[in-house]
C-alpha positions in Angstrom: -27.8 20.5 -20.1 -25.5 21.7 -17.3 -23.5 18.9 -15.7 -22.7 19.2 -12.0 -19.3 20.6 -11.0 -16.7 17.9 -10.3 -16.4 16.8 -6.7 -12.6 16.2 -7.2 -11.3 19.2 -9.1 -7.7 18.4 -8.3 -7.9 14.8 -9.5 -7.1 13.4 -12.9 -5.9 10.1 -14.2 -3.5 8.6 -11.6 0.2 8.9 -12.3 0.5 5.1 -12.2 -1.8 4.7 -15.2 -0.2 7.6 -17.0 3.3 6.2 -16.7 2.2 2.7 -17.6 0.5 3.9 -20.7 3.6 5.9 -21.7 5.7 2.9 -21.1 3.5 0.8 -23.4 3.5 3.5 -26.1 7.3 3.7 -26.1 8.0 0.0 -25.3 9.8 0.9 -22.2 10.6 -1.4 -19.3 7.8 -0.6 -16.9 9.2 -0.2 -13.4 6.6 2.4 -12.6 3.3 0.8 -11.5 3.6 -1.5 -8.5 2.7 -4.9 -9.9 4.8 -8.1 -10.6 5.6 -9.3 -14.1 5.3 -12.9 -12.8 2.4 -15.0 -11.7 1.4 -16.0 -8.2 1.8 -19.6 -6.9 0.5 -22.3 -9.3 -1.6 -24.0 -6.5 -3.5 -20.8 -5.7 -4.4 -20.4 -9.4 -5.3 -24.1 -9.7 -7.7 -23.8 -6.7 -9.5 -20.9 -8.4 -10.2 -23.1 -11.4 -11.3 -25.9 -9.1 -13.8 -23.7 -7.4 -15.2 -22.2 -10.6 -15.7 -25.7 -12.0 -17.2 -26.9 -8.8 -20.0 -24.3 -8.8 -18.7 -21.7 -6.3 -19.8 -18.9 -8.6 -22.5 -17.1 -6.7 -22.3 -14.3 -4.1 -20.1 -14.9 -1.1 -21.2 -13.7 2.3 -20.7 -10.0 2.2 -18.1 -10.0 5.1 -16.1 -12.8 3.4 -16.2 -16.6 3.2 -15.8 -18.2 6.7 -12.7 -20.1 5.7 -10.8 -17.0 4.5 -11.8 -15.0 7.6 -10.6 -17.8 9.8 -7.3 -18.1 7.8 -6.8 -14.3 8.3 -7.4 -14.7 12.1 -4.9 -17.6 12.3 -2.3 -15.6 10.3 -2.7 -12.5 12.6 -2.2 -14.7 15.6 0.8 -16.4 14.1 2.6 -13.2 13.1 1.4 -10.6 15.6 0.2 -12.5 18.6 -3.2 -10.7 18.2 -6.5 -12.5 18.9 -9.1 -11.2 16.6 -12.7 -12.5 16.1 -13.1 -13.9 12.6 -16.9 -13.3 12.7 -17.1 -9.7 14.0 -13.7 -8.1 13.4 -12.4 -9.4 10.0 -13.9 -8.2 6.8 -12.8 -9.3 3.3 -12.9 -6.5 0.7 -12.3 -6.1 -3.0 -8.8 -5.0 -2.6 -7.1 -2.8 0.0 -8.2 0.3 -1.8 -11.9 -0.5 -1.2 -11.2 -1.2 2.5 -9.4 2.2 2.8 -12.4 4.0 1.1 -14.9 2.2 3.2 -13.1 2.9 6.5 -12.8 6.6 5.6 -16.4 6.8 4.4 -17.7 5.1 7.6 -16.0 7.6 9.9 -15.1 10.9 8.3 -17.7 13.6 8.3 -18.0 17.1 6.9 -15.3 19.3 8.2 -13.3 16.4 9.8 -9.5 16.4 9.4 -7.4 13.4 8.4 -3.6 13.6 8.9 -1.5 11.9 6.2 2.3 11.7 6.0 4.0 12.9 2.8 5.0 11.3 0.6 1.6 9.5 0.7 -0.2 7.1 -1.5 -2.6 8.9 -3.8 -5.9 7.2 -2.9 -6.2 8.6 0.6 -7.0 12.3 -0.1 -9.8 11.8 -2.7 -11.6 9.5 -0.3 -11.4 12.0 2.4 -12.5 14.9 0.2 -15.5 12.9 -1.2 -16.7 12.5 2.4 -16.4 16.2 3.2 -13.1 16.0 5.1 -9.8 17.8 4.7 -6.4 16.2 4.6 -3.6 17.7 6.7 -0.3 16.8 5.3 2.7 16.2 7.6 6.0 15.8 5.7 8.2 13.0 6.8 11.8 13.9 7.6 14.2 13.1 4.7 16.3 11.2 3.9 15.2 8.7 6.6 11.5 9.2 5.9 10.8 9.3 9.7 7.9 11.0 11.4 8.4 14.6 12.5 6.8 14.4 15.8 6.6 18.1 16.5 5.0 18.7 13.1 2.5 15.8 13.8 1.6 17.2 17.2 1.1 20.7 15.7 -1.2 19.2 13.0 -3.5 17.6 15.5 -6.6 19.7 16.3 -10.1 19.2 17.8 -11.2 18.4 14.3 -8.8 15.6 13.7 -10.8 12.4 13.1 -8.1 10.1 11.8 -4.4 9.6 11.2 -3.4 7.3 8.3 -0.2 5.3 8.9 1.3 3.5 6.0 4.0 1.0 7.0 6.0 -0.4 5.3 5.8 2.9 3.6 5.2 3.5 -0.1 7.4 4.8 -1.6 10.3 4.6 0.8 9.8 1.1 2.3 10.4 2.4 5.9 8.7 0.7 8.8 7.7 1.9 12.2 9.7 0.9 15.3 8.1 -0.3 18.5 9.2 3.0 20.1 7.4 5.0 17.4 4.2 3.0 18.1 4.5 3.8 21.8 5.1 7.5 21.0 2.0 7.6 18.7 -0.1 6.0 21.5 1.1 8.6 24.0 0.4 11.4 21.6 -3.3 10.4 20.9 -4.1 8.7 24.2 -6.5 11.3 25.5 -8.3 11.9 22.2 -10.9 10.1 20.0 -8.6 10.0 17.0 -8.8 6.9 14.9 -6.0 5.2 13.0 -6.0 3.7 9.6 -3.1 1.3 9.1 -2.3 0.7 5.4 -0.1 -2.4 5.8 -0.3 -4.0 2.4 3.5 -4.6 2.4 3.4 -6.2 5.8 5.3 -9.3 4.7 8.0 -7.5 2.7 10.7 -6.2 5.1 14.4 -6.6 4.7 17.7 -7.1 6.4 16.3 -8.9 9.4 13.8 -6.3 10.3 10.3 -7.1 11.5 7.0 -5.4 10.7 5.5 -3.8 13.8 1.8 -3.9 12.9 -0.7 -1.7 14.7 -2.2 -5.0 15.7 0.9 -5.7 17.9 0.1 -2.7 20.0 -3.1 -3.3 22.1 -3.7 0.3 22.9 -3.5 1.4 19.2 -5.3 -1.7 17.9 -8.4 -0.6 19.8 -8.8 2.5 17.6 -7.5 1.1 14.3 -8.6 -0.1 11.0 -5.7 -2.4 9.9 -5.8 -3.1 6.1 -3.8 -5.5 4.0 -3.8 -7.0 0.5 -3.5 -10.5 -0.8 -2.6 -9.0 -4.2 0.7 -7.8 -2.8 1.4 -10.9 -0.8 0.6 -13.5 -3.4 1.5 -11.6 -6.6 -2.1 -11.5 -7.7 -2.8 -7.8 -7.8 -5.5 -8.2 -10.6 -7.7 -10.3 -8.3 -8.3 -7.3 -6.0 -8.8 -9.2 -2.7 -7.9 -7.5 0.6 -9.2 -7.3 4.1 -9.7 -5.0 7.1 -9.3 -5.9 10.8 -10.9 -3.6 13.3 -12.7 -3.7 16.6 -16.4 -4.6 16.5 -17.7 -1.1 16.7 -15.5 0.1 13.8 -16.0 -3.1 11.8 -19.8 -2.7 12.1 -19.6 0.8 10.6 -17.1 -0.3 7.8 -19.4 -3.1 6.8 -22.4 -0.8 6.5 -20.4 1.0 3.8 -18.7 -2.0 2.2 -22.1 -3.7 1.5 -23.1 -0.8 -0.8 -19.7 -0.5 -2.6 -19.1 -4.0 -3.8 -21.3 -6.1 -1.4 -18.8 -9.0 -1.7 -15.6 -10.2 -3.3 -15.5 -13.0 -5.9 -16.1 -16.3 -4.2 -13.6 -18.6 -6.1 -10.7 -16.2 -5.3 -11.6 -16.1 -1.6 -11.8 -19.9 -1.3 -8.6 -20.4 -3.3 -6.6 -17.9 -1.1 -8.0 -19.6 2.1 -6.8 -23.0 0.9 -3.4 -21.7 0.1 -3.0 -19.9 3.4 -4.0 -23.1 5.3 -1.7 -25.4 3.3 1.3 -23.0 3.1 1.5 -21.0 6.3 5.2 -20.7 5.8 4.8 -18.6 2.6 4.4 -15.2 4.4 7.6 -15.7 6.3 9.5 -16.5 3.2 8.3 -13.6 1.1 10.8 -11.1 2.6 13.7 -13.2 1.4 12.1 -13.5 -2.1 11.9 -9.8 -2.5 15.1 -9.0 -0.8 16.9 -11.0 -3.5 15.1 -8.9 -6.2 16.0 -5.7 -4.4 19.7 -6.8 -4.2 19.7 -7.7 -7.9 18.3 -4.3 -8.9 20.7 -2.4 -6.6 23.6 -4.4 -7.9 22.6 -3.7 -11.5 22.5 0.1 -11.0 25.5 0.4 -8.7 27.6 1.6 -11.7 25.0 4.2 -12.7 24.9 7.8 -11.7 21.8 7.3 -9.5 22.2 7.7 -5.8 20.4 5.3 -3.6 20.1 3.6 -0.2 18.7 0.0 -0.5 15.1 -0.1 0.4 14.2 -1.4 3.8 10.8 -2.9 2.8 8.1 -3.0 0.2 9.0 -3.5 -3.4 10.1 -0.1 -4.5 13.6 1.4 -4.7 14.0 5.2 -4.5 16.8 6.8 -6.5 18.3 10.3 -6.6 19.0 11.5 -10.2 20.6 14.8 -9.3 23.9 13.7 -10.9 22.1 13.1 -14.1 19.7 15.9 -14.6 18.3 19.1 -13.0 14.9 18.5 -14.5 11.9 18.3 -12.1 11.0 14.7 -11.3 7.8 14.6 -13.5 9.7 15.8 -16.5 12.6 13.5 -15.8 10.3 10.4 -15.4 8.7 11.2 -18.7 12.2 11.7 -20.4 13.5 8.5 -18.8 10.5 6.6 -20.2 10.6 8.0 -23.7 14.4 8.4 -24.2 16.0 5.8 -21.9 13.3 3.2 -22.1 12.7 2.7 -18.4 9.5 3.9 -16.7 9.5 5.2 -13.1 7.3 7.2 -10.8 8.2 10.8 -9.8 8.0 11.1 -6.0 6.6 14.6 -6.0 3.2 13.3 -6.9 3.0 11.8 -3.4 3.5 15.2 -1.8 1.3 18.3 -1.2 4.3 20.6 -1.2 7.2 18.8 -2.9 10.7 20.1 -2.0 11.8 22.1 -5.1 15.3 20.7 -5.0 14.2 17.1 -4.6 15.3 14.8 -7.4 13.8 11.4 -6.5 12.1 8.8 -8.6 10.6 5.4 -7.6 11.4 2.1 -9.3 9.4 -1.1 -8.8 11.7 -4.2 -8.5 8.8 -6.7 -8.3 10.0 -8.1 -11.6 11.8 -11.1 -13.1 15.6 -11.1 -12.9 15.9 -10.6 -16.6 13.7 -7.5 -16.5 15.7 -6.0 -13.7 19.0 -6.7 -15.5 17.8 -5.1 -18.8 16.5 -2.1 -16.9 19.8 -1.8 -15.1 21.8 -1.9 -18.3 19.7 1.0 -19.7 20.0 3.1 -16.5 23.8 2.7 -16.4 24.0 4.3 -19.9 22.8 7.6 -18.5 
């Protein structure tokens, strides 16, 4: 029998799985994959048990349980001053990744182009390719990781269907300013280009900054899928619960796809998250301080090392330059760091179509307990 040719010839196992497996094999401290080594709030976990034992174990409405969609609507109004319709514009999905895939599948057709900013998260391009589209990569300007507006303008063509905007950005943590949102609006004003806002780290911004969601910009919001993740916000990445907010016309198309991917997201998790959001609305505003403390602990621990770094401005990753330690490429260095130094990290080149040959950057995740961060810092300072 001849099996069909692969539809994703350039895709293998994700670097996150590879590095986590390598960390486990060598008993390294895993600062590679982006997940906490601590649990989410006790109450939210207790509510899941409550709903499971109370019989809420059947299919949920495919767009999400009403209480969670209403809680999302209230949160968006509270943080961004945006008035979205819980019934027609809010869709609960099985993680942000599903929402991203559904949004791309609903709108990208054969030959369409989707602009992504490098370094970019690795789930975007496979989704585009599976739907017959092509990614156009625009490199962010280093070391600030800012949009190169001339390069973006040159990348836009009559075939451009979508621009994916990830802010706070993974892996750099950089957010978009209000002026940048205005400039983006001006650039695409007379086009039919859609936006996909990957905003899973929306509540994790540091040093007094604020997150400028696409939802805060009325002109951009009218053409946007805005996607977020409860896994990132509540330290429950294994639950895989996210959501997408989009205008009615876009939500309608996304839901057509969503119903045939997962149909719905587990009922007890949705109900538990809704309860927690309603009883602890202050939680989201306190999350930045929680993670800023972890960032500061990690940066303090590696200050005596030979890594060069600027403290992250958001998200829960810290980039570090290792050029004073080794001239290895970043993939080789990340493997060596895991097997020999006992700390796992992610090489930044995997986020780029054309990595700079002289770049020596790796990404550490600081969403860890203080003890974990201190032990990792001790090992990194020995290099």
